[in-house]
N, C-alpha and C positions, 0 to 999 in steps of 0.2 A: 448098337445104338441106332435108334430110328432117325430118319432125316429131320423130323421136327425137333427132336432133342438137339441134334447137331446144329441146326439153325439157331435155336434159342441160346446155346452155349456160345456160339460165335458172336451173337449180338451183345451178350453180356461182356465178353472179352473186349470187344471193340469199344464199348461204353466206358469200361474201366481204363483202357489205354488212352482214350480221348480225355477223360477226366484228369489223369496224371500228367498228360502232356500240355493241357491248357493252362496258361498262366492266370493267376488271380490272387486275391488277398488270402493270407494264411488263416487257418481255422481260428475262430474266436474274435476276429475283427482286429482293428488297429490297437497298438499298445496304448494303455491308459496312462497319461502323464498328468492328469488334473486331480486336485484334491476334491473331497466331497463338497457339493454345492448345496447350501440350505435352500429348500423350496418353500416351506411354510413353518411357522411356529405358532403354537397355541398355548395360552392366549396371545393375541397380537400385542406387540409392543405399544404401550399407551392405553391398554384396556383398563377400565375402572369397574369397581364393584364385583371383582372376581370372587367366586364362592370359596369358602374355606377348604373344600376337598378337591378343588380343581387340580388336574394333572397337567404339568407343562410338557409339551411334546415338540421336539425338533425333528422335522422330516427332511430327508436328503434325496438326492437324485440317484444314489447308488448305495450298495451295501457298505456300511462302515465297520471298521475293525473294533473288536472289543478291547483292544489294548492301544494306548496312546503311543506316540513316538518316544516319549520318555520311558516307556516300559510299564507304566502303571495301568490300573484298570480305569474304566470310565468315571468311577466315583471320584478319582483323584483329579479329573479334569473339569469337574463341575463345581462352581462356586455359587451359593445362594446367599444373597445379602438383603436384609439382615437374616441371621440364622439363630435359632434357639435349640439346635441339636442336629443330629445327623439326618440326612435325607436319603430316600431310596432312588437309586439310578438303575434303570432297566434298559437292556438292549433288545431291539426288535428288528434286526437286520438293517432296514433303511430308516429307522427312527430310533430316537432316544427319549425316554420319558423320565421325568423327575417329579417325585411326590414328596411333599413335606409330611413326615410321619405324624406330627402333632397337628397338622392342618395350618393353613395360613392365618395369621392373627388378624383381627379386624382393624380397619383404618390404618393399615401399614402398606407402604409402597415397597415392592420387592424387585430385585434385579437378579435374574438367573443367567449365568454366563458359562459357556463351554470354552475353556482356555485353548489357545493355539496348540496344535499337535494332534488333532483328531485325524485319524488315517482312514483310507479306504483299504481294500484287500490287496492293492498293488503297492502300498506303502506311501502313497502320496498324502501329505499332511497339510492341514490348514495352517496359515501363517497369522491369521488375525482371530481375535475372539468372536464368538457368536453369542448374541445377547437378546434378551427380551426384558422389558420393564412393564410392570402392571401394579395395580393397587387394589386392595380389598375395600378401600374407602372411595371417596368421591374426588380426591385430589392426589397428585403425584408431586411431592416437594422437589425443588430444584437446587437444594444445597449441595455443595461439592467441595471435597478436599482432595488436593493433588500434591504430589511431591516425589521425593526420591529416598530410597532406603540404602544406607551405606554400611559396610563393615568398617567401623571407625579405625581399628588397629591396622587392618590390611589396606585401608584407603582405596576401596573399590566399591562400586555399585553392586548390589546383590539382587540378581534376578531370582524370581520365585519367592521373595520375602512376603510374608503375610502381614496385612495391616488390618487392625480392628478398631472400631469406634463404638463406644458405649454411651448411652444417654442416661443421665441421672444415676439413680441407685440400682438400675437394672443391669446386672452383670451377666444375665443369661442371653438376652437378645443382643447380638453383636452384628453391626454392619461390617462387611468384609471386602477386601480387595487384595489382589495378588500382583506383585511387581512384575513388569515385563522384562525382556532380555537386557534392557538398559537400566534396570532398577527403578523405573518410574511406575507410579501407580495413580489411579483415579478412582475415587469413591463417590458415587452419585446418590441421588434421591434421599439426601440427608435432611432432616427437619432443622429449622433454625434453633439456636440455643447452645448451651455449653456441651462440649463433647470431651470424652477422655479417649485419647488415641494411643495405640500401642503397635509397634512393628517388631516382628521377630523372624528368625530363620528357623523354619520347621525342618530340622535336620533329619528326623526320622519319619516325616510325613504322617504324623498322627494328629495333626491339626490342634495340638495343645502345646503351650510353652512349657518346656521341661528344663530342669537344671542343666547348666553348662551350655545352653543355647543362647545365641546372641539376641539382645532385644534392647529397645529404647521406647520411651513413652513421652507424651506431651498432652497438653490441654489447650483447647481452643474454644472460643465463643463464636459460633458460626452465624453470620447474617445472610450471606449469599455464597461466597466462595472463600476458601482459605488454602494456603500453601505451607507445607512443612517438610523439613528434611530430618530424617531419623539417622542417628549415629549409633548403631547397635554394637554392643559388646557384652561379654560375659560378666554378669553381676555377682562378684565374689563378696563374701563377708569376711575374708581374710586379707590383710594388707600385704603389700609387696615385701619380699625378703631377698637378700643376696643369694645367688646360686653359683656365681662364678666370678673369680678375680684373676685377671691375666696381666702380668707385668709386660709393658711395652719396652720400657727401659728402667733405669734405677729411680727415676723421678716421675714416671707416668704409669698409671694403672688403668686397665679397661675393666669396668665392673658391669655385671649383668644381673637384672632382677628377674624373678620368676613371673611377674605380672607387670603390665605397663603402669606408669605413674600418671597421676592427674596433671594435665598440662597447666592448670591454674595454680598449682603448688609445686614450683620447681625446686630441685635439690640445691642446697647451699653447702658451701665448704664446711660450715660449722656443724653440720649434721653428721659428719664423718669423724670416726675416731680410729686412729692408726697407732699401734704400739709395736716397737721393735725390741726383741730380747737383747739384753746386754750381759755378757758373761762377767763383767766387772762389777755389776750392781745386782742387788736382789730384785728390784722392780724393773719392769719394762720401760723403755724410753719412748715418750710420745713423739710422734712425727706430725708436724703441722700439714694439713691439707689446704692448699692455697687457692685452688680453683676447680670447679666442676663444669664440664661442658658436654654437649651432645656428641655421641660417638660418630654419628653420621656426618656431622659437620667436620669433626676432627679428621675422619678418613678422607673427605673431599679435599680439605686443605693439605693433607699429607701427600695425596696423589698430585695435586697441582704443584706443590713444592718440589717433589721428585722430578716432575717433568721439566720444571724451570731450571733446576740444578743441572740436569742431564743436558739440556739444550745449551746452557751457559758454558758447561765444561767442554762440550763439543766445539762450540764456536771459539773458545779460547785456545783450542789446540790448533796451532798454525802449521803443524807438520803435514806431509802429503796425505797420510792416512786420516788425519783430522779433517782436512778440507774435503776429502772424499766422503767422509761420514756425514758432514754437514750437507753436502750436495745431495747425498742419498736421502737424508731425512727431509729436506725441502722438497725433493721430487716426490716422495711418498705423500707428503701433505697436499701437494698440488693434485696428485692423482686421486686421493681420497675426496678432495673438494669437488673435482670434476665428476667423480663417480656418484657422489651424493646428488649433484645437480641433475645428472642423467637419470638417476633413479626417481627423483621427484618429477621429472618430465614424463617418464614412462607411467608413473602412478597417476598423474593427472589425465593422461590420455585414456588409461584404463577406466578411470572414474567417469570420464565423459561418455565412454561407450557403455558402461554398465548401467542397466536400467534399474537394478536392485540397489537401493541406497544402503550403504553400510550402517550398522548400528553404532551411533556415537554415544559412548558412555559418559555421563556427567562426572565432573570432578568435585570432590568434597571441598567445602570451604574451611572446615576445621582442620588444623594440622594433626598429624598422627601422634598419638601418645607414645612416649619413649620408654624403653626398658633397658637401654644400654647407654653408658656414660663413660666419660674420660675423667679421671681424677689426677690432678697434678699436685706434687708434693713440694714442701718447702726445703727439704734436704734429701739427698739420695739415700736409698736403702743399701746396706752392705750386702756383699755377696754371701750366699749360703747361710744367711741368718734369718730365722723365722720371724715373721711379723703377723699381727692379727688386725683385721679391718672389720669395722661394724658401722652401721648407719642407723640412725633413729628417726622416727616420724616421717618415713617415706610414705606418701599418701597415694593410695590406689584410685582407680577410676570411680569407685563407689564411695570414696571418702574414708575408707578404713586404713588403719596402720597396723603393722605387725609388732606384737609384744610377746616376749622380749625380742630385741633385735638379734638376728642371726649373725654369728661371728664366722668370718672366713680367714683361712691362713694364706699368707703370701710369702714366697721365697724366690729370690733371684739367684739363679745358678751362675757360677763363674764360668765364663766361656773357656773352651779348651785352648791351650797354648798353641801359638802358631808353629808350624813345622819348619824349623830353621834349616834342617837338612835339605829340604826341597828347594829352599831359596839358594843354598850353596851349590846345589847341583846345577841350577840354571846358569850360574856365573861361568864365563868362559875360562 
């Protein structure tokens, strides 16, 4: 090898060694922790007289992901309101374009929204919606409807519920909004006048209300702003029927329906019919039902009664073991009270330090419709004797009743005899 080649090889080796030894930032720059930032949107929010074939374009400061945080495609994250059919959503690395396949209608104000959850390639997702508002006419109406969508039976606000508004007899053009993580929605740029509203849970994400999906509807006459709460439920055309009857004791039965009952039409004792077989007679003997109450309230009262009886029994026991049991119970109560206070203090400190406000879900005003009840009898049922229970005119949430009423069998089994040998063996 010549001297020139040796010199060249030595210089390359030294350069590589110096590069490896010198500290610096890792290849690719610092770790990306920020979600995509919207740079421009076309047409600008507030634009008027937009042409029917205008393409809406959202441009970002980095490449965006073709999948949202929820796992769906970009078309699932785009909401165009009002809408008269599907739109085309295209991905162009650092931009997203939305095109109305039928063209924007004349003299209509549109709101185009990209829902929260748009990601970059590092998985950082937006937390707020991105939006532009424009009109193909000369004005943008300022009518607004806001509210909350609830699952009525589950008593919880439903994030992602779709809300629609229709004007007049036009059932094709629908103003749209999607409930946020707290179940709240806002629908803007609505014209004044009568509106037909509907909220539903799009369980299969096909943007169409299907059978067995929860929904609710309302009508408003909009002047400026309006507020509505939706209590969504499955709209059945079949009334409730008995599916289970469980004896609690000889004079108390727990009954359960396959569907919730309408709160405005409570069950009465006269709606129940209970008949017990009698071996001495050809016909069954009717048993009077004296009272019907909520199972939830009955369970609460039962637990409170048990706790009271247990506490009273312990305090009535004046023996050494009884006094120790009372002291132990009182000590546990004091410890639990102190622990709850300490937890509340820690939670308040964390809340003060946390800059991200927690999502506070609204509470429904309407009580939950019930499907489980307690039936009290006028006389006890006999052991190991079959009885039949039926209920008529139980009204479901849609106002339907079940005909004919379904009959359920009831039988109370005799408890096993006590083991007297065990008691004798304990005696000295």
